[in-house]
N, C-alpha and C positions, 0 to 999 in steps of 0.2 A: 569299935570306933569308925571302922570303915562303912558298916552298915548303918550306922545313924547317917553318916553323912548323904550317903545314897537316898535313904529315907527322907531326910530335909530336902535334898535336891528335886527329887519326885513331887514334894508337896509345894514346892516353890513353882515347879513347872504347871502343875494343876492348877494352882491360884491364878497365875499368869493367864493360862488357857481360859480359866472361869472367866476372867475380866474381859477378854476378847468375845467370846461368846455373848455375853451380858450387852457389851457396847453394839455388836452386830445386831442385837434383836433390839434394841432400843434405836439404832440409827445413829449413834454419837459414840465417838471412840473414847478408851482410857489413854491417855496421853502419858507418854512416859518422860519426863522433864528433868532437867538438872536445875536446881534450886542454888542460884549462887549467891552465897553469904557476903554480907558486908563486912568490908575490912574495919578491923578495931584500929582507930588511930593510936600509935605509940605501943611499944612492946611487940614482942614475936608472936605470930600467929602459932596457935596450938593445935590444928590440925588442918585437915583438907578445906578449901574455900567453897566447896559445892557438894550437895546431897542430892540423892535420886529422891525423886517426887513423882506423885501420879496425879493427873487431872480427871475427875470424873465428869463428864460434860453430859447434861441433858437441855431440853428446851424450857422444860418447865422445873419449878423448884421441888414441887411434890413426887418429881419422879426419882428423886435420891434415895436409895435403899441400904438397909441395914447391911447388905452382903458386901457392900462397898469398903466396908471396915477391915474386910478380912483381907489385909494388904499382905503380900510377898515378905518374908523375913527381912530381905535386905533393904527394905523402905522403912525409913522412920515414920511412925504414925502422924508424927507433927508434921509430916511433909504430904499428907493426902489433903487435897482441896475438892470441894464438891462445886462446881461451876454452873449456873445457870445461865444459859445463851439463848433468848428468845428468837434471835435472828439467825441462828444455827449457822453462823459464820465457823465456828470450831467444828461443826459436826461434816464439814465437806469429806467428800469420800478419799481426796488424795492426802488427808489426814489418818486415814484409817487403812492400813494395808491389808493384804490378804495375810489369813493366818499362816505362821510359819515364813513369811518372808523375811530377807534379811534386809530388804530396804525398808526402813522407818523414817518416820518424819522426825526433823530437828526441833527441839524444844528447850528453851531456857526461860527461866523465870527469875526475876529481879525484884526485890523490895522497893515500894515507890513512896516518894514523900510529896504530895500536890502541893505546888506552890505556884504564886502568880508568876507568869511570864514575863521578863525582861525585854521581850520581841516587841518593837513598837508595833507591829501589826497588830500582837495581841493583847496588848495593855488594854485598849478599850473594850474588853471582854470581861475582865474582872471589876465586878460592882463593889463598891466598899460597903453596900448594906447586905451582900449576900453573907448569910451566917455561917460560919466555921465550923459548925456542931457536925455539919455532913461530912465534913473534911475528917474528923476525927474518927478513923476507921483503919481497918488493914488493908493496904492497897499492894497489889502485885502489879508488874508489865512483864507480859509473856511474849516472846518471840517465837513464832514458828515457821517453820518451811516443808513443804511437802515433801514426801518421799520420793518423788520423782522431779523435785526441785523446779517444779514450773509454778509455783504459787508461794508467796509469803504473806504471813499475817502479823500484825501486832495487834495486842488485845490489853486492855485496861479493866482490871476487875477491882470490886470492893466488897469487904464482909465486915461484919459490926466486929468491933474490936474483942479478939480472943476465940473467935469462932473460925469455921473452916469453910463455910458456906457462903461462896462469890457469887456477885451479880456481875454480868459484861456491863459495863458501862460505855466503852469505847473501842470498836474494832476499825483496823485500817487494812485493806486487803490489796496486794497487785497479783495478778496472774500473767502479768508481762516481767518476769525475772531478768529474762534474757530475751532482748529483740535484736533483729539483724535485718538490717533496710539497704537497699539499692540508693545509691546516691541520686537525690532529686525527688524520692519517693515520699508519699506523705507518711507519718509515723504517729501512732499513738500507745502512749505509756499509759499502761492501766494504773489507776488508784481509786479506790471507792472506801467510804466508812459508814459505819452505823454507830449511831449514839442512842441510848436509852432515853426514850422521850419521858419517862417518870423521874429522871435524875433532874435536880433543881440546876445541874451545871450545864444542862442544856437548852434551856430558857433565854438565854442570852446571846445567842449567835455561835459562830465559828469562824476559824480564819485557815487559810491554805496556803502553802508555800512549796515552791518548788527551787529544789538547789541542785548546781551541776559540780561535780569534781571530777578531777583526771590528773594524774600524777601528781597531787599535792597541790595544785592549782583549783580554785574554786570560784563559784560566781552565783549570784542571785537570779534566777530563769523567771521568773513568775512569782508574784504574792497577792493574793486576794482577800480582801475585808468582807466576810459575809454578813456582818452587822450592818454595815453601811451600803452593801452591795456596789463595792467599788474595785478595780484594781489600782492598788497602790503602789506596784512595779511591775513593768515589764522589761527586764533586761535582754530580752533575746528576741529578734525580729521573727515573725511568724509562728510565735508562740502564744497559745490560746487555750481556753477551757469551754466547755458547754455548760453555759451558765444554767441554764434551765434544768439539764440533767443533773448538774449540781445541787440546786435547791431541791428538785423534786425526789432524785434517787441516792444523793450523796456521790455521786460520781465526779471525782474530781480529777479526772484523767487529763493528761498533757499531750495536746495536739501540736505536733510541729508540721507545719504546711509543707515544707520542702526539706530533706535529708540533706545536711551537708557534713561535710569531712570532719569540721572542729566540733559537730554534735556528738561524737564517740565519746563515750565515757559514763560515769555513773550519776543517776539521778535519784534524788531522795525527795519523798513526797511526805509531808508534814501537814497534820491537822492538829488544830490548837481548840480546845474548849477551856472555858474559864478553870485555871489550876492544871491542866491536863494537856500532855502533848503527847503524841503517838506518830511514828514515822516507819517508812518502809523504803527500801531502796532496791534500784532494778539498773541493770546495764545495758546501754545501747551500743551497738556495733554496726557503724556505717561502712558497708563491704563493697567494693567494685572492682571486678575482674578487670586484668589488663587487656588492650588492645595492642596485637602484635603484627608487625609487618617485617618482611626480609627485604635486604638492599644487597648487591643489586637483583633485579628480578625482570625477566627471567635471567639465568646465568648464563654466560658465555659459553660457547663450544671449547671444550678445554681436552688438551692431549692429557692421557693418563699418566700420571708421575708428577704432573704439576702440581703447585698449590694454589688454591682458590680463598680469598678472603672474601667472607660472607659476614653480614651484620644484622642483628637482630633488635628492633625497638620495641618496647614494652612501655605503653603510655598509658594514663587516665586511670591509675590502679590506687587501692587503699583498703587496708593500711599498708604498711612497709613490707611486712613478710612476703617474698616471692620467689621462687625457686626457678631459673632460667637454666635450661639446658637443650643440648642438641642431639638429635637422631637420625641415623640414616637407614632408609629402608630400602635393601636391595631389589632387582628384578625377581629374585626369587621369593620375595615376602620375608625374608628374615631380617629383623630389626637389629640396630648395633647403636649403643648410647655412646656418644662422643665426647661428652663431658659438658661443663658449661661455658667453656671457653674462656674470653678476657672479660670480667664484668666490669663496668663503670660504677662510679658512686651514684647515689640517688640524687634525683633533682625534683624539688617541689615546684608543682605549677600554679598558675593563680588562683585555681579552684581548689586548692588543697592537696588534689592528687600528687601521684608521682610518677616519673619514669626513670628507666634504666635501659641500657642496653648492653649487648654480649657481642664479641666478634671472635669468630672462629677462622683458624686457618686450617683448611680442610687439605690433608695431603690426599690426594686422590690415587694412591699407587695399590693400595689393596681395596678399592670399592667395586670393583667390576666395571661392566661396560656402562649400566646406567643405573638409576635409583631416583631415590626422591630423600631431600635434606629438609628436617623439620626442626624448628623451633619451638620449644614447649615450655609454657609458663604455668608453674602448679601455684594456687593462691588461695586465700581462703574463701573467697567469692567462686571459686571452680576453676577448671584446668583449660587453658586454652592452648590453640596449636595452628602452626600456620607453616606451609610446606612450599617447595620449588623443586622441579625435576632438573637433573643433572645428567647431561650427555657427554661422554668421554670418547674420545678417539685414541685408539691404540697403536701401537708398532706393526703389528701384524693384523690384516683386516680380518674381521670375523664375518660369518654368513651374510648377518645382514649388510655389513658395510660391503661386501662383495656382490649382491643382489643389487644394493643401491647404484654401486659402480655400474655393472652391467646394464642397468637402465639408462644411468646417464649416457653411458656409450651409445646405447640404441638412438636414444632422442637424438645425440649430436650426428649419427651417421644418418639419419633420417632427414635432419636439417641439410647436411652437406648433398645428398642425394637431389634434392629439392632445388637448390641452387644450381647444381649441376644441370638438371634437367631443363631448368628454366635458361640457363646461359647456352645449352645447345641448341635450344628451339629458336632463339633468337638470333643465332648465327645462321642457322638453315634458311631463315625466313629473309636473312640480308643477301643472301648468295643467290638465291632465286630470282629475287628482285633485281639484282645485278644482271644476271645472265639474260634475263627478258628484256631488259633495257639496251644491251649490248646489241642483240637479235633485232629489234625493234630500228637501231640507230644504221645499222648495216641494210636493211630492205629500202630504208629511206634514200640512203644514197646510190642504191642499184637502180631505184626508180628514178631518180635524177639523171644518170647516165643515160638510160634508154631515151628520155625524152630529148635530151641534146642529139 
């Protein structure tokens, strides 16, 4: 029995390997997907609600080969689908990982039942005269994400009833699954679609809608009616589309002229055709690192052993997550973590960014003679640091203090000598002048006596 299991495992492995060789040779992957079964109303479910399935993708319908029917044992033959994709959207290299890689694209298939949209924007697309015969077929909606999680695709395919040969009717793609932007920078959220020009559903126009969601709240950002070429709603200032690219290449990307804090969240791009809708979601994160400042700066000269109160202010950051802490770097180059200090609560500023402060009571007893105190802020937008020097005066003078004291003493001694020399010189000049005056007066008196 064990031997048979080993042989079966080897056979499955060889089949899957063959699939990847074939897909590599033709440039399109064999996609491993989960087919989500429709829930039956009433009663208890009799089994799992999903089946393993395979999508054989080719650019041309005549490229599907008989060897594709050699499916692995664990895949139900009813879950083999042969998809023709003229635009080769499903042939993107990010959907075809290297052989043996553990990272594989995510793929989910759901049955689809086309029906007229109740959205006011898309109602004009549905014409009463359109024959519903084309809609009587087997429709599938497939959601994919690349193995590196950088691209998402929504594809709608159609097959004649009872067959497995599907044609891609509509694909919607985004290559900006996760976008990070600095505050105030322009943002581009990628969304592009392709519709089969041979389908009767593509001749009556299209509609595009962008919606925003964040923590349960949602709003309409922008809605465009491609049939009448008009914006039916613009709920966000500075949000627009490139209309020339939209009509020329199916580029429905959303442009935000200036990123703001309230723009962070999930954006959903939806494209409507008559009876069909496809959508992809992406996340925008507006990230702004904090600006740090220390008070007081510079620090006052302090005796060793005393406590210094220092405050660090972090302002203008988003989102909220911020780790503030203190570090001390001594004269020997060693760094000591001092902790986070006493943190204040967050306060939101007028532009949506936040501010927070930390107060540190620094005990200088074990810090040495000099060093550097730094406030460090670790944030999703990057790590920021601000520092200030600290100089301490100890009980017993160090070599540096002694040299400074000697220098001060020499300067004072020189000043004293200079003043002393100046005073002595002035006194001598005064005495000489006095003696010479006295002699002159005596000679004058003597002359007067002789004359008498």
